[in-house]
N, C-alpha and C positions, 0 to 999 in steps of 0.2 A: 348446746351443752347440757342444759337441764333436762331436755327431752331424752337424751342418750342415757343420762344417769337414771331417770325415771324408768325407762324401758329396761335397763339392766336390773333395777330393783324389782320390777314386776316379774321378771323372768327368773329371779333368784328363788330357789326352793324355800318353802316355809320350814321352820323348825318349831318344835314344841317350846313354848315360852319357858317351861321348866328346864330346858336345856340351854338357856341363855348363858349359863356359866361356861359353856364351851366356846363362846366368842372370845378371841384373844384379848388379853388385857392391854390397856394403854394404846388402843387403836381407835382413831377417830373415824367418824363416818356418819352416814344417814341410815336410819332404821325405821321400820314400820312394825306396828302391832296390829294384829287382826284376831278375829274370832271365828272358829269353825262352828257353823250352825248345825244343830242336829238334823240328820236326814238330808243335808245338802253337801255336795262335794266341794263347793267353793268356800273360800275363806273371805270374809268381809273385812276390808281394810278399815281400821278405826282411827289410827293416829300415825303421824310421821314426825319424827324428831331427829335431832342431830346431837352429837356429843364428841368431845375430844377423847372420851373413853366409853365406847358403846357398851362394853361388858359391864362396867360399873353403873352406867345409867339405866340399863335394863333391870338390873337388880334393884336400883333405887326406886323404880316405879312401884314396887311392891310396898313401899313405906311412905311415899310422898303424899302431898295434899292437892295435886291437880285432879281434875275430873277423871282423866285416864287412870290415875293411881287408884282412885276410889273404885273404879270399875274392875281393875285388876285384883284388888284386895277382896272385893265381893265375889269374884269368880273363884278365887282361891278358897274362900270360906265355903262356897257352895259345893265345889267339886274338885278341889285341889289344883285348879288351873288347867284341867285337862283339855279344855276347848281353846285356850289362848295360844296364839302363834306369833312368831316374830321372824324377821329377816333383816339383813343389813348388808351394806356394801361400804367398803373403804372409800372415803372421799376426802382428800386433803382440804378442800375449800368448803367444808360442811357448814361452818358458821355463817359465812357471808351469803350463802345461797339458800338458806332454809325456806324462806317464803316462796321463792321460785319453785322449789321442789314440791312444796305443798300444792301450789296452784297447778303445777304440771301433773302431779299424780291425780288430783281431782279431775282434771280435764281428760286424762287418759282413761280413768275409771268410769267417768260419767256420773259421779256423785261426790258429795262433800265428805271429808273425813270427820266423823262425828265429834271426836274429842280434840281436834285442833281448833281451839278457841282464838288463839292469837297467832301471829306469824305470817299471815297471808300477804301483808302489806310491806314486809321487809324486802 
């Protein structure tokens, strides 16, 4: 189950983080945040999270105190967030499976998500 969700998330197209307001409100799910590196086509995955309201949570990352929040704020100060990307999928069991999704994504990507400090053991 987790592998299918991770595969779906990987194949979901990226959107500009500044367009996160287009995510429907009050919809729960799993989301990832990434960064488009200059001169590279690929987006590097940085963080996987879950929320009962993905729209609200993506907005909250711009003002929070987690490491990923500080990174997002810094990127917005530097260039208006133009390199930040996000994508999400609707997943009703998002809360109970977050750690499994983090481990699954890291396995499929072949690297650790830099800003996921907690959650792998859930």
